[in-house]
N, C-alpha and C positions, 0 to 999 in steps of 0.2 A: 554528522549526516553521511545519508547515503550518496556515494561518488558514482556517478556515472562515468561508467570504463569507455574509454577512447574518446577520441575528439567530436566525434559526429555528434551532432545535437541531433535532437529529438522531438518527435510530432506524435499526437495522438489524434485521430479522429473516429468516434461513433458513428453507424446507422441502424437506424430503426428497420428492423426485417418487417412489418405488416404493410400488407399491398406491393404490387408489383412494381420494381425501379423503372422507373420512363426517361426519356429522353432528356429531361431537365436533370435527374437527380445524377444522370452519367454527362454534361456536361458543364453543369454548376459544382458538381463535387466529384465523383467516380472517377472520373479522368483526369483531376487535379493531383489525387490521392496516384494515380499510377504514376506520373510525371514526378511529384515528390516523391515516394520511393527512393529514388535513384539521390537522392538528395540528404536527407533525413534518413536515422534508426528509426522506423515509422511500426504505429502499434495502428492497428485496425479491427474496431469490435464493432459487434453485431451485438448489438444493446435490446437481446430479448430482456430484460429487466424492466428497460424502458417502456415496452410494448405492453404491460400489464397496467400503465394507469387509466385506462380505458379496459372496459369489460373484454377479454378473450377467452378462443375457444382453445382447450394445450393441444389438440392433436394440430390444427390449422397452426399455431405460433409454434411448433415443433419443426413443421414441414416449412414454412416458411423461412424458419432460419438458417436451413437450410441452403433453400434456394437461394437466398439472398449471397451465402457465402460461396455458391454456386456462379451467381452471376459476377462478385464481385473480381473473380478471379477468372471467369470470361471475357471481361472488361480489361482486363492486363496488372491485376494484383498477385504479385509472385509467393507464394508462401513460403520460397524458401530465401529472400529478399526482406521481405515484412513480415511481422507476426500479425495475422488474421486469427481472430479467435471470436468464440461467444461469450458473452458478457459472467453469463448465469455460471459455468463452468470454470470461473474464479472468484472463488467467496471473497476476497480481499477487498472485490469494490462495495461490498454491500457492510462489510466490516468499518472500511473507512469511513463510509457515507454513515454509519450511524454516528460514530467520532466527532464528524463536521455537523450532521446536525445539533450534535448538544452545542455547538460555538456559532449556529446560527442563528439567526433572529429573524422572528417572525416579519417583524415590518418590511426589511428585504426581501421575503420569497414574499408576501403581499406585494410587492411592487413588479414581480415577474409579468413583463409586457403580456406573456404567451400565456401565463395563466389567466388573466385577467379577460383574453380571446377565448379561452379553454371552456371556463366557469360559466361565461357568460352573464357575469352578478350574482350566480346562485351559490355563492360562497359556504354556504351551510349543509348541502346535499353533496359538493363535489367529494370525490374518493380525496384522501389525503395524501395516497401516490401523489395524484398531479400539482399537490400543493409544495410536496418535496421533493420535487425529481429532480429539479437543478441542483441540489446537495448531491444527490447519485450522480449527475452528470459532471460537478465538479472532482468528485471521489476520483472517476474515471480517470480524468487527466491528469490530476494532480499525484497519483498512484504511481504513474510510470514515469514522475518528474521529468514531465515533456515539457520542452522550452516553446513549441508553438500549437496551436490548433485553430486548422484549415476552419472555415466557418465562413457562413453567409452572413451578408449586414443583421440578417434578424434576430444571428444568436450571438450577436456582441454584447449584448445585455448578460447572457447567461457565465460568458467567459468575466466578464467584471466582477461577476458573484465569486466565479471560484478563484479568482486573484485576490478581490477580499478575505474570502476565508484561507485561502493558505498565506496570506498574508496575517492573518491575526493568529493564526495555528503557528507560526515562525515564529510571533512576537510573544506568544502567550508560555510555549514550551521550549523553545530555540530552533533553531535554522535548521528544517527541515525538507521543506520543498521547493521547487522552482516556480517561480512566477511565471505563467507561461504567457504568452501573446498572441492574440489573435491574427491568422493570416487570412486577409480577408483580400479576394480577387473579386473587380468591378467585370471582366473579363466574361460574359456569357452566362452571369452568376445568377441572372435572374430569368428565366424562360418561362415563358406565359402559357396558360392554356390556350390550344387553337381555337377553339370556341369560343373565347373572350379571352381577350390579350389584357386585359383589365384586373387579370386574377393568375396568382402564380400555377405553373402547372405541379399538382399533387398527387401524390399517393392515394389519398383519404377521398379526393374527387369520383364522383361514382358515374357522373357523366363521361357517356363511352367515346363520345369525340372530342373532349379534353386534351387528352396524353398521348402520347404512342409508347407503348409499351419498349425493353431494349428486347425481349423475346418476339414481338408481335410478325407475325406472317406478311410476306411484300405485298402482297393485293391488300392487305387492311392498312398498311402503312401509307398505300396512295391514294386507296379511299379518303382514311383521314385528311391526307392532305388535299384533294382535289376539294372538300369540302371545310377547312378549315375560311375560319372568318377571315375578310380581306377590308380592306378601306377604301372610301367614293373614289373614284380618278380610275384609272387606266393605268399608270405609271408605277413599276413597280422601283419604289425608294422609300428610303428610311426615312424619321421624321418624329419628331414630337405629335405631329397632326396624323401619323400615320402609326398608330399603334400596333395593328394587326401585321403590316409588313415589317416595320423595325423587326417585330418576334421573330418571321420567318427567315429575313433574309441574317439575324443573328443565330440561329439555326444552321441554316445553309453554308455561312461562314464557318462556324465552328467545326462541323463535318468535313468541309472541303480544305478548310484552310486557306481559306481565300478573304482577302479583306471585303469590307460590305462597299467599300465604293467599288472596288472590281466589279462586282454583283451586279449591282446595281447598273454601270457601264455596259455589263451585256445582256440585262433583262427588261431595263427601262421599256422600251419601246415596243417591247413584243408582248406586252401583255399577260395578264396573270396567270393565262392557261397554262404557255409555255413553260413562265416561271415555276410554278409549281409542281410540272412535268419534273422537269429538271430536278427540282425539289426532293418530290418523291425516289428518283432513279439514286442520286447521292444517297440518300439517309437508307435506300434499301441496301446498296451497293457498301455503304459504313459499317451496318447494323448484321451483314449475312455472317460475319466470321464469329463475330461474338454468339450471337443464337447457335451457332452451330457447338461452339464449345460448350455453351450453357447445357445444351440438351444433351451434350457426350457428359458432363459432369453430374448430371441429374440422375444419367441413366446408370451410372455407377455409383451408388451410395455410399456402399463399404470403402472407397477412395475419398471420396469427400469428407465423411468422417473421420476419416486417417489423416487426412490435410489440418482439418479443426481443430480435432485434440491435439496433434500437435503443436500448431499455434496455443492453443491453452495451454500446455504444458512450459512453453515456454514465457507467457504472458506471468504465469506462477511464482516464476521465477523470481521476475523481476519484481512482480507486485508482493509477495513476502519478503523480500529484502525491504522494500520500503516499510512493511508494516513492523518490521522485527524493531526499527527504529521507532515507529511511531507508538508503539506498545509502551517500550522503554520511557519513552518521553511523558507520555500520560499517566505512566502509573499501573498499567497495565502489566501481568505477569506474562512470561514466555509462555510457549507451547512448549508442552511435553513431548 
């Protein structure tokens, strides 16, 4: 079995590069990754192969993948501390995905909630990649013998699948993979759309006022916050009956580091306009250095490519070490 060097536990997570990264991505995932890289040996992947489960434009996919890499670094992912790389540059992901596909079962893939939602019941004409991508997702994690996977609650089922596949492989061919645990945080994990607090803020959403991009101009941020949906009444307070204000207070708390209860005490009686102005100011101040660093990185494509290529080389070294073991166990020959 592959032995992980050193005593530090390993973490893996990936982000789809399509669409503009927004405040929900940052609060719910990216900022956690920045913190976790100091606790774990961290592998962070731009999952461009996953982006191909839906129709794609080649040039746009390439551009968005580089841009997402730049944004992760701008948010605080340190390429010297973490392994940040493009999935497609590490061929072992696809190789292991095929081997795991051969031990996966149709029934367990049909039960994936996200497949049911995205196929909308039209399972005959949907692309096969949308059906099998949870196996690739399992390969992504198992390949690096990761101990934990930071995910939202909506991804728990996918982690269970990768645990099942890793355990099934170990039982059939000998102990090879670490069986990963989900690392799920409820703190700010679900940031909702500004124009509809019943829907999660999403990169795929086309409504212009639904989300705030991490590279958004300050005046645009202020305008979107001013137009954000609020609840009935005038008091700025959180609660089940005030989903819109709860969402705005959650965002404010996340960027300021101030508990929601303190924000309620400060802005409770001041009215929505004062609260929204303070929130807009806090967001602009918090996102300004991220935006500046991002613009510097995308303006130096050669340096950005160098950083991601270096990450891919480090990832390949670990991935190939795993695959040497896997190939031997399943009866495949070694690479010449």
